[in-house]
N, C-alpha and C positions, 0 to 999 in steps of 0.2 A: 504494500500500499504506499503510495507517495506520502511523504511526511509533510505536515502542514508547514507553512512558512515559519521560520524561527522567530520566537518572541524576543522582545527587547528587554524584558524584566521578568521577575519571578512569576507573576500572574498576568502579565500583559496579554491582551487578546489579539492574536493574529486574525486575519480575516480571509479564511480560505474561500475559494470560489464555489466549492461544493459543500453540502451539509455533512455533518459528522456521520449521519446514517447512510448517506450515499457512498461516502468513502469506505465505511466499514462493510458495506454490501459487496464491494468489489473483491475479486479473488485476491487473497493475500499471498505475498511471496513467502518463501521459507523463513520462519522466524529466526532472527539473530540472537534473541534472548528468550527467556521463559515468560517475559512480560506480555500480558494479553489485556484486552479491554475488560474481560471479566475480572482479572486480578486487580486491575486499577480501580474498577468500580467497587469491588468488595472491600478493598482497603480504605477507600475514601468514605464509604458508607459507615464503616466501623468507627472512623474518626468522628464523623458527624453525629452518630448515635451517642458516642461517649461525651463529646465536648461541644456539639453544636456546629451549625454550618459554617460559621465564621472561622472555625479552627481549621477548616480544610483549605490548604494552599498547595500549590504544586511542589513547593520545597518540602513541606511537611509530608506530603504523599510519598515523595521519593525516599524520604527517611524511613517511613513505615514499610515501604516495599524493599528497602535495601538496594536501591539502584541509584544511578547518577541523576542529578537534578533534571537533566534534559531528557531522560529516557521516556517519560510519559508523553512528551510532545510528539513522539512518533505517531500517537493515536489521537490526541486531542490538542487543540490549539491554545488552550488556556482554561481558566476556571469555569467560564460559561459552558464550554463543551463538557468539562468534567462533571459539572452538575447535571447536565442532560444525561450523561452516562450513568450517574448515580440514580437518578429518577427512573430511568429505564430498567436498571438492575432491580430496584425495589418493586416496581410494578410487575416485572417479570416473574416475581414469586407469587403473584396472585393466582389461585387455582381456577382460572377462567374456564377450564374444560370440565368442571364439575357438572354433573347432570342437573337439569332444571326442567320442571314440568310445565310451566307456563310463564307469561310475562311477569306476573307478580312474584313468583318464586325466584325468578332470575334477578329482578330488581332488588328484592329483599336480600338475597345472597350477596349481590354486589355491594350493597350498602354495608352489610356486616363485615365483609372482607375489607372494604376501604377504611372503615373505622379501625379495625385491627391493625392494618398497615400504618395508618396515621399515628396511632398511639405508640406503635413500636418504633416509628421513625418520625418524631414530631417535626423535624426540619422539612419534611416533604410539603407541609402546608405552605411554606414560603417558596420552596424550590420548584414545586410542580406548576405553580402559576405561570412561570415564564418558560417552561420546558414544553417541547413537542416531540415525543419519542414513539417508536413503534409499539412498545408494550403499553404505554400510556394510552395510545389511540385504540388499543384492543378493548378497553373498557367500554367506551361508547359503542364500538362495533358490536360487542355482545349484547348491550342493552337494546340497540336499534334493531338487531336481528330478532330479539325476543318480542319486541313491540310490533314488528311487521305482521301484516295480515289482520290487524284489528281496525282497519279503516281510518287510521290516523294519517294526517298529512305530515310532511317532513318537518314543518315548524312546530307542530304540536308534539311530535315525537321528541324533538330536542327539548321542548319545554318540560316534558315529563322527566327526561333524563336530568335536566338541570334542577328541577324541583327536588328530586331524590338526592342528588349529590350535594345540593345546597343545604339540605337538612343535615347530611353527614358532616359537612364542613362546619356548620354552626354548632352542632352538638359536640363534635370533637374539639373544636377550639375552646369551648367552655371546660371540657375535661382537662385539656392540656394546661389551661390557665390555672385551674384548681390544683393540679399536680405541681405546677411551678410554685404556687403560693405555699403549698405544704412543704416543699423542699426548702424554700427560703426561710421558713420559720421552724423547720425541724419537726413538723407535726406528722405523726405516723399514720393517722387514719382520720375518719370522719369525726369520731368523738373528740380527739385532740384538736381538730380544726374548729369545731363548735365551741370547745372550751376556750380556745384562743381568741375567738371572735365574740365571746359571750358578753363582755362589757358593752361593746358597741351595739350589739344586737338588742340587748336588754333595754338600753336607753330608747332605741327606735321603737320597739314594741310597746314600751310603757307610755309612749306619747298617745296611744289609743288610736292612731291613724291607720293601722294595718290589721284590722281584726281578721280578715280572711287569711292573711299570711300567718298570723298567730295561730289560727286553727290548723293550718298545715304543720307548723312546727310542733304542735301538741299531738296531732293525730297521725302524721305521716310515719309510715313504718319502713319505707324503702329509700330513705334519704341517701344511703350509701351504695345502693344497688344500681350502679351505672349501666350494667347490661340491660336490666329490666326497663330503666328509664329510656334508654336509647331505643330498644326494640318496641316498646309501647308507642313512643312517638312516631317511629317509623311506620308501624301498622296504621296509625291514624293518617299519615301522609298517603299511604298506599290506598287506604279506604276512600280518601277524598278523591284521588285520581280515578279510581274505579267507578265511583258514583258520578263524578263530573263527566267522564268520557264514555260511560256505559260499556266498559270493557272488563 
């Protein structure tokens, strides 16, 4: 594979004329080293999972791989393409070939899988927004295929997909924010989190302005059951789609 144009700095972005995926799809010459796109992505994902996306640099990656700083540039032109490779690697682990019985089963399974992926790799919420990769595109492909044959036009099909994935992003972002808050304060679970917030919450509740929320605090039994909360909300979204569109 022709190497991208040499960069001028550690993470400077060269501007190849062809996309990363077009280049990687070409027949590759005999490798000169054991370095591969898979190894590069795997190592970069491990860094991002442990320390966040900002910790991933081309120099840090080379150190983790035990290769020369310029070695990875044989495959990627810089950090932007490296992030694309990382996103594709993570999306490639989604079991999209799992059997599904109908559109609803497919959309529900996709939503549950995307949530699990996002919680395992929180940096993807930021990275995936600007990436466009083969494995990433396989997600709407599967969804659109499942929705075909129900009389929906192309725009409505996309609206259904965006509604479900939008619910996933919103729900997961709240979960990730809560986990970050707990790590920041050293709270191990929901009980410790509520204890840590008790003084502020007590004042608010004692104003008498939030009786409905106070009822939830007293009566709710699934405050820490994130799976139940996510899947119940998801079923409400899918019920709404089914009723609205008659599918």
